N, C-alpha and C positions, 0 to 999 in steps of 0.2 A: 637551506632551512626555510627561506621564504616560499619556495615552490611547494614544500611539504605543507605549510600552513594554508596556502592557497588551495591546494588539492583537497585538504581536509574540509575547508570551508565550502568548496563547491559540492563535495559529496554530501555534506550535512544539508545544504540547501536543496539538493536534488531529492534527498530523502523526505524533507518537509513537503516538497511539491507532490511527491507520491502519496504521502499521508493525507494531504488536502484533497487530492483527486479521489481517494477512497472515501473520504467524508462526503464529498459531493455526490458520488455514485450511490452511497448508502441513503442519502437524503432524497435523491431522485427515485430510488426504488420504493422508499417509504411513501413518497408523494403520489407515485403512479399506482403502485400495487397495494399499499397499506401494510407491507411487511417490514418489520423492524429486524434488520439483519446485523445490527451493530454488535450484538453479543453472542453471535453464533460461534460454535467451536470451529476454530480455524486449524487447518492441518499444520503440523510442525514444519519448520523450514527445512528444505532439503529432501523432503519426501515427495515422491511422484504419485499423482493420482492416476486412476485407471484410464481416464480419458485425456490425460495430458501427454504432451510430447516432451521427451527429454533429450 
């Protein structure tokens, strides 16, 4: 049971790190290029884009 809680906590924190990295990247793009990409339509999870590798 303790291992399950630990893994859940780790995965939650990794997700937060990813969210913060996205926020930093969005802020950098806004600062450098002046484009606000925070509310662009994002593709649905699990869908492949034409230029992506799957």
